[in-house]
C-alpha positions in Angstrom: 20.9 22.6 4.4 17.1 22.6 3.9 17.5 20.7 0.7 19.8 18.1 2.7 17.2 18.0 5.6 14.2 17.6 3.4 15.8 14.5 1.4 16.9 13.2 4.7 13.1 13.2 5.8 12.1 11.7 2.5 14.6 8.8 2.8 13.8 7.9 6.3 10.0 8.1 5.7 10.8 5.7 2.7 12.8 3.4 5.0 10.0 3.5 7.6 7.4 2.6 5.0 9.6 -0.3 3.9 10.3 -1.6 7.4 6.6 -1.7 8.2 5.9 -3.4 4.9 8.7 -6.1 5.5 7.3 -6.9 9.0 4.0 -7.8 7.4 5.4 -9.5 4.1 7.6 -11.9 6.2 4.7 -13.9 7.3 3.4 -15.3 4.1 6.4 -17.3 3.1 6.5 -19.2 6.3 2.7 -19.9 6.5 3.3 -23.7 6.1 5.6 -23.6 9.0 3.3 -21.4 11.2 0.3 -23.9 10.4 2.4 -26.9 11.3 4.0 -25.3 14.3 0.7 -24.2 16.0 -1.2 -27.4 14.4 -3.9 -25.1 12.6 -5.4 -24.9 9.4 -4.2 -22.7 6.6 -7.6 -20.9 6.6 -7.0 -19.9 10.4 -3.7 -18.2 9.5 -5.4 -16.7 6.5 -8.1 -15.3 8.9 -5.5 -13.8 11.0 -3.6 -12.3 7.9 -7.0 -10.7 6.8 -7.4 -9.1 10.4 -3.9 -7.7 10.0 -4.8 -6.2 6.7 -8.0 -4.8 7.9 -6.4 -3.3 10.9 -3.8 -1.7 8.6 -6.5 -0.1 6.6 -8.8 1.0 9.5 -5.9 2.8 11.4 -5.2 5.1 8.4 -7.8 7.6 9.6 -7.0 7.8 13.4 -3.3 8.2 12.4 -4.1 11.3 10.5 -6.0 12.7 13.6 -3.2 11.7 15.9 -0.8 13.4 13.5 -2.9 16.6 13.5 -3.0 16.3 17.5 0.7 15.4 18.3 2.7 16.1 15.3 3.7 13.5 12.5 7.1 12.5 14.0 5.6 11.1 17.1 3.0 8.9 15.2 5.7 7.7 12.8 8.0 6.6 15.7 4.9 4.9 17.3 4.2 3.1 14.1 7.8 1.8 13.6 8.2 0.9 17.4 5.0 -1.0 17.4 6.1 -2.8 14.3 9.5 -3.7 15.8 7.8 -5.0 19.1 5.0 -6.7 17.4 7.6 -8.6 15.0 9.6 -9.6 17.9 6.6 -10.9 19.7 5.6 -13.0 16.8 8.9 -14.9 17.0 8.3 -16.0 20.6 4.3 -16.3 21.1 3.6 -19.7 22.5 0.1 -20.3 21.0 -2.0 -19.6 18.0 -4.4 -17.2 19.5 -1.6 -15.1 20.8 0.0 -15.2 17.2 -3.3 -14.0 15.7 -3.6 -11.3 18.2 -0.1 -9.9 17.7 -0.5 -10.2 13.8 -3.6 -7.9 14.1 -1.6 -5.4 16.4 1.2 -5.5 13.9 -1.2 -4.3 11.2 -2.7 -1.6 13.2 0.7 -0.4 14.3 2.1 -0.3 10.7 -1.1 1.4 9.5 -0.3 4.4 11.7 2.8 5.5 9.4 1.5 6.0 5.7 -0.9 8.9 6.0 1.2 11.0 8.5 4.4 10.4 6.6 2.7 11.6 3.4 1.3 14.7 5.2 4.8 15.4 6.6 6.3 15.1 3.1 3.8 17.6 1.7 5.1 20.2 4.4 8.7 19.6 3.2 8.3 19.6 -0.6 6.5 21.7 -3.3 6.8 18.8 -5.8 4.8 16.5 -3.8 4.1 13.9 -6.6 7.7 13.0 -6.9 8.2 13.0 -3.2 5.3 10.6 -2.7 6.4 8.5 -5.6 9.8 7.9 -3.8 7.9 7.2 -0.6 5.5 4.7 -2.3 8.6 2.8 -3.7 9.5 1.7 -0.1 6.5 -0.9 -0.6 7.8 -2.6 -3.8 11.4 -2.6 -2.5 10.1 -4.4 0.5 8.0 -6.8 -1.6 11.1 -7.8 -3.7 13.4 -8.1 -0.6 11.4 -9.7 2.1 10.5 -12.8 0.6 14.1 -13.8 -0.4 15.5 -12.8 3.0 12.9 -14.7 4.9 13.2 -17.8 3.0 16.9 -17.9 3.6 16.6 -17.2 7.2 13.9 -19.7 7.7 16.0 -22.4 6.0 18.9 -21.8 8.1 17.4 -20.8 11.7 13.7 -21.7 11.6 10.6 -19.9 10.8 10.4 -18.0 14.2 13.8 -16.4 13.5 12.5 -15.4 10.1 9.5 -13.5 11.8 11.9 -11.5 13.9 13.4 -9.9 10.6 10.7 -7.2 10.9 12.2 -6.2 14.2 15.7 -6.5 12.8 14.7 -4.0 10.0 12.5 -1.7 12.2 14.7 -1.0 15.2 17.7 0.8 13.2 14.9 2.7 11.2 13.5 4.0 14.6 16.8 4.9 15.8 17.6 6.8 12.7 14.2 8.6 12.6 14.4 9.6 16.2 17.9 11.1 15.6 17.7 12.7 12.3 14.0 14.0 12.0 13.2 17.1 14.1 9.9 17.4 16.0 7.0 18.4 14.0 4.5 21.0 15.4 0.9 19.7 15.6 -1.7 21.3 13.4 -4.7 21.2 15.7 -3.2 20.4 19.2 -6.1 21.8 21.2 -9.3 20.4 19.0 -11.1 17.6 21.0 -10.9 14.3 19.4 -14.5 13.7 19.3 -15.0 16.6 17.0 -12.6 15.1 14.5 -14.6 11.9 14.3 -18.2 13.4 14.3 -20.2 11.7 11.5 -21.7 14.7 9.9 -18.5 16.6 9.0 -17.0 13.3 7.7 -20.0 12.5 5.5 -20.0 16.2 4.2 -16.2 15.9 3.4 -16.5 12.5 1.6 -19.4 13.7 -0.6 -17.7 16.7 -1.9 -17.7 16.1 -5.6 -14.0 16.5 -6.2 -13.3 14.1 -3.2 -15.8 11.4 -4.2 -14.6 11.3 -7.9 -10.9 11.0 -6.8 -12.0 8.2 -4.2 -13.8 6.4 -7.1 -10.5 6.5 -9.2 -8.5 5.4 -6.0 -10.9 2.3 -5.3 -10.5 1.3 -8.9 -6.7 1.2 -8.4 -6.8 -0.3 -5.1 -9.2 -3.1 -6.2 -6.8 -3.9 -9.1 -3.7 -3.7 -7.0 -5.2 -6.0 -4.4 -6.0 -8.6 -6.9 -2.7 -8.4 -8.7 -0.9 -8.7 -5.4 -3.0 -11.7 -4.3 -3.2 -13.8 -7.5 -0.7 -12.8 -10.2 1.7 -15.8 -9.6 -1.4 -18.2 -9.4 -3.0 -16.7 -12.6 0.4 -17.2 -14.5 0.5 -20.8 -13.4 -3.1 -21.8 -13.6 -4.4 -19.9 -16.7 -1.0 -19.3 -18.7 0.6 -22.5 -17.7 4.0 -21.3 -16.8 6.2 -23.1 -14.2 6.1 -21.7 -10.6 9.7 -20.5 -10.9 8.8 -18.6 -14.1 5.6 -17.2 -12.6 7.9 -16.1 -9.2 10.4 -14.4 -11.6 7.6 -12.5 -13.4 6.2 -11.5 -10.0 9.4 -10.2 -8.9 9.7 -8.4 -12.2 6.4 -6.6 -11.3 7.9 -5.3 -8.0 11.2 -4.2 -9.7 9.1 -2.2 -12.4 6.7 -0.9 -9.9 9.3 0.3 -7.6 11.4 2.0 -10.3 8.4 3.6 -12.0 6.8 5.2 -8.7 9.2 8.2 -8.6 8.9 8.5 -12.4 5.1 8.6 -12.3 5.4 11.1 -9.4 7.5 13.4 -11.7 5.1 13.1 -14.4 2.4 14.1 -12.1 4.2 17.1 -11.0 5.6 18.1 -14.6 2.2 17.8 -16.3 -0.7 17.0 -14.0 -1.9 14.3 -11.8 -4.7 13.4 -14.2 -2.1 13.0 -17.0 -0.2 10.4 -14.9 -3.4 8.7 -13.8 -4.5 8.5 -17.6 -1.2 6.7 -18.1 -1.8 4.3 -15.3 -5.2 3.4 -16.3 -4.2 3.1 -20.0 -1.2 0.8 -19.4 -3.5 -1.0 -17.0 -6.0 -1.8 -19.8 -3.2 -3.1 -22.1 -1.3 -5.0 -19.5 -4.2 -7.0 -18.2 -5.5 -7.3 -21.6 -2.3 -8.9 -22.7 -2.2 -11.3 -19.5 -5.6 -12.6 -20.5 -5.4 -12.7 -24.3 -1.9 -12.0 -25.3 0.6 -14.8 -26.7 2.9 -16.5 -24.3 5.8 -14.1 -25.6 3.6 -11.2 -24.2 3.8 -12.0 -20.6 7.0 -9.9 -19.9 5.6 -6.7 -21.6 2.3 -7.5 -19.9 3.9 -7.7 -16.5 5.9 -4.4 -17.2 2.8 -2.6 -18.2 0.9 -3.8 -15.1 3.9 -2.9 -12.9 3.6 0.7 -14.4 -0.4 0.8 -14.0 0.0 0.1 -10.4 1.9 3.4 -9.7 -1.4 5.2 -9.6 -0.8 6.1 -5.8 1.5 9.1 -6.2 -0.6 11.0 -8.7 -4.0 10.3 -7.1 -2.6 11.0 -3.5 -1.2 14.4 -5.2 -4.6 15.0 -6.5 -6.1 14.7 -3.0 -3.9 17.1 -1.5 -4.5 19.6 -4.2 -8.0 19.6 -3.1 -7.7 19.5 0.8 -7.7 22.5 2.8 -4.3 23.1 4.6 -5.7 22.6 8.0 -7.5 19.3 7.3 -4.8 17.4 5.5 -3.6 14.9 8.3 -7.2 13.6 9.1 -8.5 14.0 5.5 -5.9 11.9 3.9 -6.4 9.3 6.7 -10.0 9.2 6.1 -9.9 8.7 2.3 -7.1 6.3 2.5 -9.1 4.2 5.1 -12.1 4.3 2.7 -10.4 3.4 -0.4 -8.2 0.7 1.0 -11.3 -1.0 2.6 -13.4 -0.8 -0.6 -10.4 -1.9 -2.7 -9.6 -5.0 -0.6 -12.6 -6.5 -2.1 -10.5 -7.1 -5.2 -8.9 -10.3 -3.7 -12.4 -11.7 -2.7 -14.1 -11.0 -6.0 -11.4 -12.2 -8.2 -10.8 -15.2 -6.1 -14.6 -16.2 -6.2 -14.6 -15.2 -10.0 -11.6 -17.6 -10.7 -13.6 -20.4 -9.0 -16.9 -19.7 -10.8 -16.1 -18.4 -14.2 -12.5 -19.1 -14.7 -9.4 -17.0 -14.7 -9.8 -15.2 -18.1 -13.3 -13.8 -16.6 -11.6 -13.0 -13.2 -8.6 -11.0 -14.7 -10.7 -9.9 -17.6 -12.7 -7.9 -15.0 -9.6 -6.0 -14.0 -9.3 -4.7 -17.7 -12.9 -3.6 -17.2 -12.0 -1.8 -14.0 -9.2 0.1 -15.3 -11.3 1.1 -18.5 -13.9 2.4 -16.2 -11.2 4.5 -14.5 -10.0 5.7 -17.8 -13.7 6.6 -18.9 -14.2 8.7 -15.7 -10.9 10.7 -16.5 -12.1 11.1 -20.2 -15.7 12.3 -18.9 -14.2 14.9 -16.6 -12.0 16.3 -19.2 -14.3 16.1 -22.1 -17.3 17.8 -20.3 -15.1 20.2 -18.2 -16.7 18.9 -15.0 -13.8 20.4 -13.0 -13.6 17.4 -10.5 
């Protein structure tokens, strides 16, 4: 029974992550319809979407604190509930300012999920790498399904109906989670919130050598992931000269490989060590991005496969974090480091975008080879010099 319940929790956490991701991903394919419908520029919609992703990153930390205070189940239900409500509102808002505001609320609500769900899974599983790997796979699954579904719905029923797909997915997930997942006891129900956000303890925590080292690796991974998710199809068209349809298929392949490889990399992390898995990530990243930039045309499929494997660094690095957290600090601690590395890693889109305009795509994606190589060097130095980080 315990085995069955644990895997039910894992399945529902994964579905909740996929639901919150679907709600965010359905917006991008209908951006032209949104700009036409509200008579605004693409830049204005882009600014709203940036606000959504920024809100998603910022709420990782408070979600961990709320999970410690009220229990993970309550916070996950709030995340899925806000996601459903915001998605429904997006389909009916009458003006662009209202649209932009709801998009930011959607990001903030969705951001409440991941940190507390991961903490909940570490309570239920001893092999946390594999559990996190399955959980993270909800993102690539959403990335593969959402664009196809929203395009079909928009073509038949209009863009507003397509935006409501987030609610269509989130509402049944909310009901299943409420029904099947037991209430979770809070870890710190009585500690005042102001103590959890005091600057001095947060600074002390982030500057612990092992935490700072792991965060540096996570920033490298997040930076590269953001640049890949933002520009891989554009890179394949503009630099490699591929047709848009081919670039789109390769981008779908990236998500498929990433989704399938997430649990496998989590298993590698549990079976051997998190650092062994991260070495694999960084090594395949160097090879994959190197092939994208300098390889032959026939090498694009293996290049995308390698990059898909490289971007599964989340499970092993998150396992690495939990191995170094104290038991009573896990919720807030994971939320804090996730906020930090996601915000810093988000610069990947800006940096690579600017480089593509100034020095070209070879230099822009060549930077990603260097970032992966730096991560690999950090891992090698830790092992060679026995730093114990």
